N, C-alpha and C positions, 0 to 999 in steps of 0.2 A: 945265671940262673942264681936266685937267691936263696937261702941257709936261713933256717931259723930254728930257734930250740923250741920243744915241744915244753911247754911249765908248769908248774901245781894247778891241779883244778881248784879257784876260789873265788868266790860268791863276787867280788870285786872286780878280778881279773875277767871272768865270766858275762858278768852282769849286760856288755853291750850286745850277746850271741844267745843269751837263753839264762836258763835253772839248772836247778839240779838237787839232787839228794842221794844220799847213802842207802840201797835199800838193806844191806847185809849191816850194816851198824847204826840203825836211826836214833838217833834223839831228842828230847826234848817231850814235850806234854803230848799222852797217849791214854788211850782208854784200855784198860788192860793188854798192854801188847800192840793194839793198832793207832798206826799212825797218820793219821786224816790229813788229806788234802794237803802233803806237799811239797807236790807240783803239781800245776793245774795246765792243762791243753787245750788250748784254745782252738775250734773248727769254724766253717763258715754252715751255719743252716742245719738242715737235719739230716748230717752226712754219719755213717756209721762208721765206728772205728773200727780196725783191722790192723792185727797182728801178725805178723813178717815176720820170718825167722829170715838173717843172711850170715853165711859165711864168710867170714874174710880172714886173708893171709897176712901171713906175719912180710915183711917188705924189705930188702936187703940193696940199696937204700930206700929210704921213703921220701920217694918222689911224689908232688902233686902235681898232676898231668890235666885236672877238669874239675869242675865243681857246676851244684846245681843247685837252686831254692825253687820257694813254692808262696804264692802269692795271700791263699785263702786257709792255710795252716799252720801251726805248729806242726815239726817231728820229733818223739821221743825217740831213744834210741839208751840201750842199755846194752852191755855184754856179761854173760853167763859165766865166762871161764877164763876169762883172762883179763888182764891188762890192758885198752888201747888207747889209740892215738886217735884227735878230731882235730880236723884242720876244718878254721872258719873263717869268715870275713864279716864285715858288715853288709847290714841290707841296702842294694843298691840297683835300679835296673841295668845299671854295664855292669861288666865285669868289674873287679878292684882285687887282682889277686896281689898285688904291691901291699894291700892292708889285710894279708893272710896272718892268721896265729894261730899255733897247737898247743893244743892241751892234753897230760897225761889224766887219764878216767881210770880210777881204779876201778876192777874189776867188782860190779853189784852196782855200780853208779849208771843212775836213771836220768840223763841231760835230755832236758827238752828247748829244742831251739826253738827262737822266736821265730815269728813271718819275714820271711823275705831272706834270711841270714843266708849267707851263699856256704856249704858244705859239702861234701858225699860219701863214701865211706870209708868208717873208720880202719884202721891199719890195725891188727895182732901186735900185743910187746911180745912176750915172751915165749908162746903156744907157735905152730905154723900157722891153723887155723884155731878161731875163736867163731866161738855161737853168740849174735848180736838181735837181739828183737828192736824191732823195729815199729814204731805205731804213726800209723798215718792212718787219713780217712780212708777207707777203700777205694781204689781207683785213683787214688790224686794223681798217682804218677804218671797217668793216662793223660790228665787235662787238667796238672797244674802243677809240672813240674820244668822246666827250664835249664837246660845241662848244656856247658860250652866245655871245649877243649880248649886249652890253655898252650899259646903257643909256646918253643922252646925257649925261648927268651923269659919268659911269664910263670914257667916250672919253679916250684919251690920244693928245698930240699932240707928235709924237716929230722930236727938229731935231737939225741934223747939230751 
């Protein structure tokens, strides 16, 4: 089992996997407090976006045992009440667990993953449970979601 360290979320380090913005501490140009178009999310066709709550747990140790990707859409992830760890690997039709990286995502930061980026549910950092908002096209998890389980030797341990 390989061990990786969760790194700070920076634009440069996260660029291969997606974009993000701090919703709780926005900066830059705004229209009377409205910070428009900070993160853009691409979806295929005329799909409806759906906003789904996800309750995640704190894990000790943090072990990545599986990953998923979507071909036709990006995925939005924001945790409302805790910092989270997300794991990602470059887009590929075959699993690439050896390329997995982990990022520490502060509470209130919206992350938008690029098409095909390998990922799975975030992990709560401080609280036993954390409440995450997932943004995906309606029912995409039924028609565009490839999930794989890693063999034991492919699993990854994440450290803070």
